[in-house]
N, CA, C, O and the ligand as a Tripos MOL2 file, in Angstrom:
@<TRIPOS>MOLECULE
protein
  229   227    58     0     0
PROTEIN
NO_CHARGES

@<TRIPOS>ATOM
      1 N          -5.0840   17.0020  -38.4630 N.3       1 MET1
      2 CA         -4.0700   17.0300  -37.5500 C.3       1 MET1
      3 C          -3.4360   15.7020  -37.2480 C.2       1 MET1
      4 O          -4.0660   14.6500  -37.3550 O.2       1 MET1
      5 N          -2.1140   15.7700  -36.8480 N.am      2 GLY2
      6 CA         -1.4570   14.4720  -36.4890 C.3       2 GLY2
      7 C          -0.1270   14.8330  -35.9860 C.2       2 GLY2
      8 O           0.1950   16.0190  -35.9080 O.2       2 GLY2
      9 N           0.7260   13.8170  -35.6130 N.am      3 VAL3
     10 CA          1.9890   14.0610  -35.1050 C.3       3 VAL3
     11 C           2.9780   13.1820  -35.9630 C.2       3 VAL3
     12 O           2.7190   12.0050  -36.2160 O.2       3 VAL3
     13 N           4.1060   13.8020  -36.3900 N.am      4 LYS4
     14 CA          5.1010   13.1190  -37.1560 C.3       4 LYS4
     15 C           6.0280   12.2290  -36.2520 C.2       4 LYS4
     16 O           6.5550   12.7020  -35.2460 O.2       4 LYS4
     17 N           6.1910   11.0520  -36.6050 N.am      5 TYR5
     18 CA          6.9470   10.1050  -35.8370 C.3       5 TYR5
     19 C           7.7840    9.2640  -36.7180 C.2       5 TYR5
     20 O           7.4030    8.9950  -37.8580 O.2       5 TYR5
     21 N           8.9560    8.8160  -36.2230 N.am      6 ARG6
     22 CA          9.8280    7.9800  -36.9910 C.3       6 ARG6
     23 C           9.6330    6.5280  -36.4930 C.2       6 ARG6
     24 O           9.5650    6.2640  -35.2920 O.2       6 ARG6
     25 N           9.5480    5.6100  -37.4580 N.am      7 CYS7
     26 CA          9.4590    4.2050  -37.1120 C.3       7 CYS7
     27 C          10.5120    3.7030  -36.2010 C.2       7 CYS7
     28 O          11.6860    3.9210  -36.4970 O.2       7 CYS7
     29 N          10.2090    3.0450  -35.1090 N.am      8 PRO8
     30 CA         11.2100    2.5300  -34.1220 C.3       8 PRO8
     31 C          12.1310    1.4990  -34.6410 C.2       8 PRO8
     32 O          13.1630    1.2300  -34.0260 O.2       8 PRO8
     33 N          11.7860    0.8640  -35.8240 N.am      9 ASN9
     34 CA         12.7020   -0.2170  -36.3460 C.3       9 ASN9
     35 C          13.9320    0.4820  -36.9240 C.2       9 ASN9
     36 O          13.8550    1.3030  -37.8370 O.2       9 ASN9
     37 N          15.0530    0.1110  -36.3430 N.am     10 PRO10
     38 CA         16.3580    0.7470  -36.7720 C.3      10 PRO10
     39 C          16.6250    0.4800  -38.2480 C.2      10 PRO10
     40 O          17.3060    1.2800  -38.8890 O.2      10 PRO10
     41 N          16.1500   -0.5390  -38.7730 N.am     11 LYS11
     42 CA         16.4040   -0.8570  -40.2420 C.3      11 LYS11
     43 C          15.4070   -0.1070  -41.1840 C.2      11 LYS11
     44 O          15.5570   -0.1410  -42.4060 O.2      11 LYS11
     45 N          14.4300    0.5400  -40.6080 N.am     12 CYS12
     46 CA         13.4220    1.1310  -41.3980 C.3      12 CYS12
     47 C          13.5240    2.7400  -41.2450 C.2      12 CYS12
     48 O          13.8740    3.4340  -42.1990 O.2      12 CYS12
     49 N          13.2120    3.2600  -40.0410 N.am     13 ARG13
     50 CA         13.1670    4.5900  -39.7280 C.3      13 ARG13
     51 C          12.3640    5.4450  -40.5990 C.2      13 ARG13
     52 O          12.6690    6.6150  -40.8270 O.2      13 ARG13
     53 N          11.2590    4.8160  -41.1240 N.am     14 GLU14
     54 CA         10.2660    5.6080  -42.0380 C.3      14 GLU14
     55 C           9.6210    6.7570  -41.2510 C.2      14 GLU14
     56 O           9.2880    6.6000  -40.0770 O.2      14 GLU14
     57 N           9.4530    7.8900  -41.8940 N.am     15 LYS15
     58 CA          8.6760    8.9600  -41.2810 C.3      15 LYS15
     59 C           7.1950    8.6050  -41.3920 C.2      15 LYS15
     60 O           6.7300    8.2330  -42.4690 O.2      15 LYS15
     61 N           6.4550    8.7160  -40.3000 N.am     16 LEU16
     62 CA          5.1440    8.3420  -40.3200 C.3      16 LEU16
     63 C           4.3390    9.4850  -39.7250 C.2      16 LEU16
     64 O           4.8050   10.1400  -38.7920 O.2      16 LEU16
     65 N           3.0420    9.7610  -40.2830 N.am     17 MET17
     66 CA          2.2150   10.7080  -39.7820 C.3      17 MET17
     67 C           1.1150    9.9400  -38.9350 C.2      17 MET17
     68 O           0.3210    9.1890  -39.5020 O.2      17 MET17
     69 N           1.0900   10.1270  -37.6810 N.am     18 ILE18
     70 CA          0.1070    9.5380  -36.8280 C.3      18 ILE18
     71 C          -1.0230   10.4400  -36.4860 C.2      18 ILE18
     72 O          -0.8480   11.4550  -35.8120 O.2      18 ILE18
     73 N          -2.2060   10.0660  -36.9570 N.am     19 PRO19
     74 CA         -3.4770   10.8920  -36.7070 C.3      19 PRO19
     75 C          -3.7170   11.0000  -35.1670 C.2      19 PRO19
     76 O          -3.4180   10.0510  -34.4430 O.2      19 PRO19
     77 N          -4.1990   12.0330  -34.7100 N.am     20 ASP20
     78 CA         -4.4940   12.2800  -33.2460 C.3      20 ASP20
     79 C          -5.2560   11.1740  -32.6670 C.2      20 ASP20
     80 O          -4.9940   10.7590  -31.5380 O.2      20 ASP20
     81 N          -6.2020   10.6700  -33.4000 N.am     21 LYS21
     82 CA         -7.0770    9.5420  -32.7200 C.3      21 LYS21
     83 C          -6.2280    8.2320  -32.5370 C.2      21 LYS21
     84 O          -6.6140    7.3560  -31.7630 O.2      21 LYS21
     85 N          -5.0920    8.1130  -33.2460 N.am     22 MET22
     86 CA         -4.1620    6.8630  -33.1490 C.3      22 MET22
     87 C          -3.1720    7.0220  -32.0750 C.2      22 MET22
     88 O          -2.5610    6.0040  -31.7490 O.2      22 MET22
     89 N          -2.9080    8.1180  -31.4720 N.am     23 GLN23
     90 CA         -1.9290    8.2990  -30.4120 C.3      23 GLN23
     91 C          -2.2050    7.4550  -29.2620 C.2      23 GLN23
     92 O          -3.3290    7.4400  -28.7610 O.2      23 GLN23
     93 N          -1.1920    6.7130  -28.7890 N.am     24 GLY24
     94 CA         -1.3460    5.8170  -27.5920 C.3      24 GLY24
     95 C          -1.8950    4.4290  -27.9700 C.2      24 GLY24
     96 O          -2.0800    3.5480  -27.1300 O.2      24 GLY24
     97 N          -2.1480    4.2870  -29.2940 N.am     25 LYS25
     98 CA         -2.6940    2.9990  -29.8020 C.3      25 LYS25
     99 C          -1.6710    2.3270  -30.6610 C.2      25 LYS25
    100 O          -0.7030    2.9450  -31.1030 O.2      25 LYS25
    101 N          -1.9030    0.9660  -30.9150 N.am     26 GLU26
    102 CA         -1.1200    0.2430  -31.7720 C.3      26 GLU26
    103 C          -1.2200    0.5870  -33.2000 C.2      26 GLU26
    104 O          -2.3270    0.4910  -33.7290 O.2      26 GLU26
    105 N          -0.1920    0.9810  -33.9040 N.am     27 VAL27
    106 CA         -0.2420    1.1960  -35.3440 C.3      27 VAL27
    107 C           0.8290    0.3190  -36.0650 C.2      27 VAL27
    108 O           1.7750   -0.1680  -35.4470 O.2      27 VAL27
    109 N           0.6440    0.1520  -37.3260 N.am     28 ARG28
    110 CA          1.5790   -0.6520  -38.0580 C.3      28 ARG28
    111 C           2.3340    0.2290  -39.0530 C.2      28 ARG28
    112 O           1.6730    0.9600  -39.7920 O.2      28 ARG28
    113 N           3.6170    0.2170  -39.1250 N.am     29 CYS29
    114 CA          4.3650    0.9050  -40.0970 C.3      29 CYS29
    115 C           4.0010    0.4370  -41.5190 C.2      29 CYS29
    116 O           3.9680   -0.7570  -41.8140 O.2      29 CYS29
    117 N           3.7320    1.4260  -42.3830 N.am     30 ALA30
    118 CA          3.3330    1.1400  -43.7900 C.3      30 ALA30
    119 C           4.5260    0.4760  -44.5550 C.2      30 ALA30
    120 O           4.2880   -0.2110  -45.5480 O.2      30 ALA30
    121 N           5.7070    0.6540  -44.1460 N.am     31 ARG31
    122 CA          6.9770    0.2720  -45.0150 C.3      31 ARG31
    123 C           7.3520   -1.0970  -44.5230 C.2      31 ARG31
    124 O           7.4170   -2.0370  -45.3140 O.2      31 ARG31
    125 N           7.6110   -1.2430  -43.1960 N.am     32 CYS32
    126 CA          8.2680   -2.5210  -42.7430 C.3      32 CYS32
    127 C           7.2940   -3.4300  -42.0150 C.2      32 CYS32
    128 O           7.6530   -4.5430  -41.6310 O.2      32 CYS32
    129 N           5.9900   -2.9400  -41.8100 N.am     33 LYS33
    130 CA          4.9040   -3.6360  -41.0430 C.3      33 LYS33
    131 C           5.2140   -3.9240  -39.5680 C.2      33 LYS33
    132 O           4.5730   -4.7560  -38.9260 O.2      33 LYS33
    133 N           6.1680   -3.2420  -39.0840 N.am     34 GLU34
    134 CA          6.4360   -3.3020  -37.6370 C.3      34 GLU34
    135 C           5.1500   -2.7230  -36.8490 C.2      34 GLU34
    136 O           4.5260   -1.7240  -37.2080 O.2      34 GLU34
    137 N           4.8730   -3.4630  -35.7870 N.am     35 LEU35
    138 CA          3.7180   -3.0400  -34.9000 C.3      35 LEU35
    139 C           4.2810   -2.3260  -33.7430 C.2      35 LEU35
    140 O           5.2030   -2.8200  -33.0940 O.2      35 LEU35
    141 N           3.7380   -1.1240  -33.4450 N.am     36 PHE36
    142 CA          4.3190   -0.3700  -32.2360 C.3      36 PHE36
    143 C           3.1410    0.5250  -31.7090 C.2      36 PHE36
    144 O           2.1490    0.8120  -32.3790 O.2      36 PHE36
    145 N           3.3600    0.8960  -30.5230 N.am     37 VAL37
    146 CA          2.4790    1.8270  -29.9970 C.3      37 VAL37
    147 C           2.8180    3.2390  -30.2260 C.2      37 VAL37
    148 O           3.8830    3.6970  -29.8130 O.2      37 VAL37
    149 N           1.9030    3.9950  -30.9080 N.am     38 ALA38
    150 CA          2.1520    5.4250  -31.2600 C.3      38 ALA38
    151 C           2.3190    6.2020  -29.9610 C.2      38 ALA38
    152 O           1.6110    5.9580  -28.9840 O.2      38 ALA38
    153 N           3.2750    7.1510  -29.9600 N.am     39 PRO39
    154 CA          3.4180    7.9550  -28.7740 C.3      39 PRO39
    155 C           2.2840    9.0070  -28.5830 C.2      39 PRO39
    156 O           1.7230    9.5160  -29.5540 O.2      39 PRO39
    157 N           1.9990    9.2840  -27.4210 N.am     40 ILE40
    158 CA          1.0670   10.4100  -27.1240 C.3      40 ILE40
    159 C           1.7830   11.6980  -27.2140 C.2      40 ILE40
    160 O           2.8710   11.7580  -26.6410 O.2      40 ILE40
    161 N           1.3420   12.7530  -27.8490 N.am     41 ARG41
    162 CA          1.9930   13.9710  -28.0150 C.3      41 ARG41
    163 C           2.2210   14.6450  -26.6240 C.2      41 ARG41
    164 O           1.3240   14.7090  -25.7830 O.2      41 ARG41
    165 N           3.3950   15.1090  -26.4460 N.am     42 PHE42
    166 CA          3.8010   15.6860  -25.1070 C.3      42 PHE42
    167 C           2.8050   16.5560  -24.4980 C.2      42 PHE42
    168 O           2.4490   16.3300  -23.3420 O.2      42 PHE42
    169 N           2.3030   17.5640  -25.1870 N.am     43 ASN43
    170 CA          1.3810   18.6350  -24.6540 C.3      43 ASN43
    171 C           0.1510   18.0070  -24.3250 C.2      43 ASN43
    172 O          -0.4580   18.4720  -23.3610 O.2      43 ASN43
    173 N          -0.3760   16.9590  -24.9880 N.am     44 LEU44
    174 CA         -1.5180   16.2500  -24.7090 C.3      44 LEU44
    175 C          -1.3820   15.5410  -23.3940 C.2      44 LEU44
    176 O          -2.3180   15.5650  -22.5950 O.2      44 LEU44
    177 N          -0.2360   14.8950  -23.1250 N.am     45 ALA45
    178 CA          0.0490   14.0970  -21.9170 C.3      45 ALA45
    179 C           0.1010   15.0880  -20.7610 C.2      45 ALA45
    180 O          -0.4070   14.7950  -19.6790 O.2      45 ALA45
    181 N           0.7310   16.3030  -20.9800 N.am     46 GLU46
    182 CA          0.7070   17.2270  -19.8990 C.3      46 GLU46
    183 C          -0.6160   17.7260  -19.4890 C.2      46 GLU46
    184 O          -0.8410   17.9740  -18.3040 O.2      46 GLU46
    185 N          -1.4870   17.8840  -20.3900 N.am     47 THR47
    186 CA         -2.8460   18.2400  -20.1140 C.3      47 THR47
    187 C          -3.5980   17.1970  -19.2200 C.2      47 THR47
    188 O          -4.3380   17.5090  -18.2870 O.2      47 THR47
    189 N          -3.3170   15.9150  -19.6230 N.am     48 LEU48
    190 CA         -3.8780   14.8320  -18.7790 C.3      48 LEU48
    191 C          -3.3460   14.7870  -17.4030 C.2      48 LEU48
    192 O          -4.0680   14.4780  -16.4560 O.2      48 LEU48
    193 N          -2.0880   15.0910  -17.2690 N.am     49 ARG49
    194 CA         -1.4390   14.9410  -15.9680 C.3      49 ARG49
    195 C          -1.7520   16.0020  -14.9960 C.2      49 ARG49
    196 O          -1.7550   15.7610  -13.7890 O.2      49 ARG49
    197 N          -2.0340   17.2420  -15.5050 N.am     50 ARG50
    198 CA         -2.1990   18.4070  -14.5410 C.3      50 ARG50
    199 C          -3.3600   18.2630  -13.4540 C.2      50 ARG50
    200 O          -3.1730   18.5930  -12.2830 O.2      50 ARG50
    201 N          -4.5050   17.7770  -13.8920 N.am     51 PRO51
    202 CA         -5.5410   17.7140  -12.8050 C.3      51 PRO51
    203 C          -5.1320   16.7850  -11.6560 C.2      51 PRO51
    204 O          -5.5230   17.0300  -10.5140 O.2      51 PRO51
    205 N          -4.3710   15.7460  -11.9180 N.am     52 THR52
    206 CA         -3.9150   14.8440  -10.8620 C.3      52 THR52
    207 C          -2.9780   15.4850   -9.9830 C.2      52 THR52
    208 O          -3.0770   15.2620   -8.7760 O.2      52 THR52
    209 N          -1.9960   16.3200  -10.4570 N.am     53 SER53
    210 CA         -1.0250   16.8220   -9.5500 C.3      53 SER53
    211 C          -1.7250   17.9630   -8.7380 C.2      53 SER53
    212 O          -1.2290   18.2790   -7.6570 O.2      53 SER53
    213 N          -2.7880   18.5650   -9.1690 N.am     54 GLU54
    214 CA         -3.4770   19.6120   -8.3280 C.3      54 GLU54
    215 C          -4.1840   19.0250   -7.2440 C.2      54 GLU54
    216 O          -4.3850   19.6700   -6.2150 O.2      54 GLU54
    217 N          -4.6220   17.7280   -7.4020 N.am     55 LEU55
    218 CA         -5.3550   17.0820   -6.3190 C.3      55 LEU55
    219 C          -4.4110   16.7490   -5.0860 C.2      55 LEU55
    220 O          -4.8750   16.7080   -3.9460 O.2      55 LEU55
    221 N          -3.1580   16.5280   -5.3370 N.am     56 ILE56
    222 CA         -2.1880   16.1460   -4.3630 C.3      56 ILE56
    223 C          -1.9080   17.1490   -3.2420 C.2      56 ILE56
    224 O          -1.6430   16.7700   -2.1010 O.2      56 ILE56
    225 N          -1.9730   18.4320   -3.5890 N.am     57 LYS57
    226 CA         -1.6080   19.5410   -2.6210 C.3      57 LYS57
    227 C          -2.3790   19.5260   -1.4070 C.2      57 LYS57
    228 O          -2.1800   20.3760   -0.5390 O.2      57 LYS57
    229 ZN          8.9820    0.8390  -40.4070 Zn       58 ZN58
@<TRIPOS>BOND
     1     1     2 1
     2     2     3 1
     3     3     4 2
     4     3     5 am
     5     5     6 1
     6     6     7 1
     7     7     8 2
     8     7     9 am
     9     9    10 1
    10    10    11 1
    11    11    12 2
    12    11    13 am
    13    13    14 1
    14    14    15 1
    15    15    16 2
    16    15    17 am
    17    17    18 1
    18    18    19 1
    19    19    20 2
    20    19    21 am
    21    21    22 1
    22    22    23 1
    23    23    24 2
    24    23    25 am
    25    25    26 1
    26    26    27 1
    27    27    28 2
    28    27    29 am
    29    29    30 1
    30    30    31 1
    31    31    32 2
    32    31    33 am
    33    33    34 1
    34    34    35 1
    35    35    36 2
    36    35    37 am
    37    37    38 1
    38    38    39 1
    39    39    40 2
    40    39    41 am
    41    41    42 1
    42    42    43 1
    43    43    44 2
    44    43    45 am
    45    45    46 1
    46    46    47 1
    47    47    48 2
    48    47    49 am
    49    49    50 1
    50    50    51 1
    51    51    52 2
    52    51    53 am
    53    53    54 1
    54    54    55 1
    55    55    56 2
    56    55    57 am
    57    57    58 1
    58    58    59 1
    59    59    60 2
    60    59    61 am
    61    61    62 1
    62    62    63 1
    63    63    64 2
    64    63    65 am
    65    65    66 1
    66    66    67 1
    67    67    68 2
    68    67    69 am
    69    69    70 1
    70    70    71 1
    71    71    72 2
    72    71    73 am
    73    73    74 1
    74    74    75 1
    75    75    76 2
    76    75    77 am
    77    77    78 1
    78    78    79 1
    79    79    80 2
    80    79    81 am
    81    81    82 1
    82    82    83 1
    83    83    84 2
    84    83    85 am
    85    85    86 1
    86    86    87 1
    87    87    88 2
    88    87    89 am
    89    89    90 1
    90    90    91 1
    91    91    92 2
    92    91    93 am
    93    93    94 1
    94    94    95 1
    95    95    96 2
    96    95    97 am
    97    97    98 1
    98    98    99 1
    99    99   100 2
   100    99   101 am
   101   101   102 1
   102   102   103 1
   103   103   104 2
   104   103   105 am
   105   105   106 1
   106   106   107 1
   107   107   108 2
   108   107   109 am
   109   109   110 1
   110   110   111 1
   111   111   112 2
   112   111   113 am
   113   113   114 1
   114   114   115 1
   115   115   116 2
   116   115   117 am
   117   117   118 1
   118   118   119 1
   119   119   120 2
   120   119   121 am
   121   121   122 1
   122   122   123 1
   123   123   124 2
   124   123   125 am
   125   125   126 1
   126   126   127 1
   127   127   128 2
   128   127   129 am
   129   129   130 1
   130   130   131 1
   131   131   132 2
   132   131   133 am
   133   133   134 1
   134   134   135 1
   135   135   136 2
   136   135   137 am
   137   137   138 1
   138   138   139 1
   139   139   140 2
   140   139   141 am
   141   141   142 1
   142   142   143 1
   143   143   144 2
   144   143   145 am
   145   145   146 1
   146   146   147 1
   147   147   148 2
   148   147   149 am
   149   149   150 1
   150   150   151 1
   151   151   152 2
   152   151   153 am
   153   153   154 1
   154   154   155 1
   155   155   156 2
   156   155   157 am
   157   157   158 1
   158   158   159 1
   159   159   160 2
   160   159   161 am
   161   161   162 1
   162   162   163 1
   163   163   164 2
   164   163   165 am
   165   165   166 1
   166   166   167 1
   167   167   168 2
   168   167   169 am
   169   169   170 1
   170   170   171 1
   171   171   172 2
   172   171   173 am
   173   173   174 1
   174   174   175 1
   175   175   176 2
   176   175   177 am
   177   177   178 1
   178   178   179 1
   179   179   180 2
   180   179   181 am
   181   181   182 1
   182   182   183 1
   183   183   184 2
   184   183   185 am
   185   185   186 1
   186   186   187 1
   187   187   188 2
   188   187   189 am
   189   189   190 1
   190   190   191 1
   191   191   192 2
   192   191   193 am
   193   193   194 1
   194   194   195 1
   195   195   196 2
   196   195   197 am
   197   197   198 1
   198   198   199 1
   199   199   200 2
   200   199   201 am
   201   201   202 1
   202   202   203 1
   203   203   204 2
   204   203   205 am
   205   205   206 1
   206   206   207 1
   207   207   208 2
   208   207   209 am
   209   209   210 1
   210   210   211 1
   211   211   212 2
   212   211   213 am
   213   213   214 1
   214   214   215 1
   215   215   216 2
   216   215   217 am
   217   217   218 1
   218   218   219 1
   219   219   220 2
   220   219   221 am
   221   221   222 1
   222   222   223 1
   223   223   224 2
   224   223   225 am
   225   225   226 1
   226   226   227 1
   227   227   228 2
@<TRIPOS>SUBSTRUCTURE
     1 MET1         2 RESIDUE 1 A MET
     2 GLY2         6 RESIDUE 1 A GLY
     3 VAL3        10 RESIDUE 1 A VAL
     4 LYS4        14 RESIDUE 1 A LYS
     5 TYR5        18 RESIDUE 1 A TYR
     6 ARG6        22 RESIDUE 1 A ARG
     7 CYS7        26 RESIDUE 1 A CYS
     8 PRO8        30 RESIDUE 1 A PRO
     9 ASN9        34 RESIDUE 1 A ASN
    10 PRO10       38 RESIDUE 1 A PRO
    11 LYS11       42 RESIDUE 1 A LYS
    12 CYS12       46 RESIDUE 1 A CYS
    13 ARG13       50 RESIDUE 1 A ARG
    14 GLU14       54 RESIDUE 1 A GLU
    15 LYS15       58 RESIDUE 1 A LYS
    16 LEU16       62 RESIDUE 1 A LEU
    17 MET17       66 RESIDUE 1 A MET
    18 ILE18       70 RESIDUE 1 A ILE
    19 PRO19       74 RESIDUE 1 A PRO
    20 ASP20       78 RESIDUE 1 A ASP
    21 LYS21       82 RESIDUE 1 A LYS
    22 MET22       86 RESIDUE 1 A MET
    23 GLN23       90 RESIDUE 1 A GLN
    24 GLY24       94 RESIDUE 1 A GLY
    25 LYS25       98 RESIDUE 1 A LYS
    26 GLU26      102 RESIDUE 1 A GLU
    27 VAL27      106 RESIDUE 1 A VAL
    28 ARG28      110 RESIDUE 1 A ARG
    29 CYS29      114 RESIDUE 1 A CYS
    30 ALA30      118 RESIDUE 1 A ALA
    31 ARG31      122 RESIDUE 1 A ARG
    32 CYS32      126 RESIDUE 1 A CYS
    33 LYS33      130 RESIDUE 1 A LYS
    34 GLU34      134 RESIDUE 1 A GLU
    35 LEU35      138 RESIDUE 1 A LEU
    36 PHE36      142 RESIDUE 1 A PHE
    37 VAL37      146 RESIDUE 1 A VAL
    38 ALA38      150 RESIDUE 1 A ALA
    39 PRO39      154 RESIDUE 1 A PRO
    40 ILE40      158 RESIDUE 1 A ILE
    41 ARG41      162 RESIDUE 1 A ARG
    42 PHE42      166 RESIDUE 1 A PHE
    43 ASN43      170 RESIDUE 1 A ASN
    44 LEU44      174 RESIDUE 1 A LEU
    45 ALA45      178 RESIDUE 1 A ALA
    46 GLU46      182 RESIDUE 1 A GLU
    47 THR47      186 RESIDUE 1 A THR
    48 LEU48      190 RESIDUE 1 A LEU
    49 ARG49      194 RESIDUE 1 A ARG
    50 ARG50      198 RESIDUE 1 A ARG
    51 PRO51      202 RESIDUE 1 A PRO
    52 THR52      206 RESIDUE 1 A THR
    53 SER53      210 RESIDUE 1 A SER
    54 GLU54      214 RESIDUE 1 A GLU
    55 LEU55      218 RESIDUE 1 A LEU
    56 ILE56      222 RESIDUE 1 A ILE
    57 LYS57      226 RESIDUE 1 A LYS
    58 ZN58       229 GROUP 0 **** ****
């Protein structure tokens, strides 16, 4: 499993497959060698956020 992501370098825009374990961590584009932080998948972030919002009520 992983998430498809596009390289943030405007001159590259390579499609990258980020493995789940690399999400939220620094990864290097295989094509342009740009270092960037891989995004955390939205539904995963949602799962992490939910318990906190329930504590506030
Ligand atoms: Zn790139």
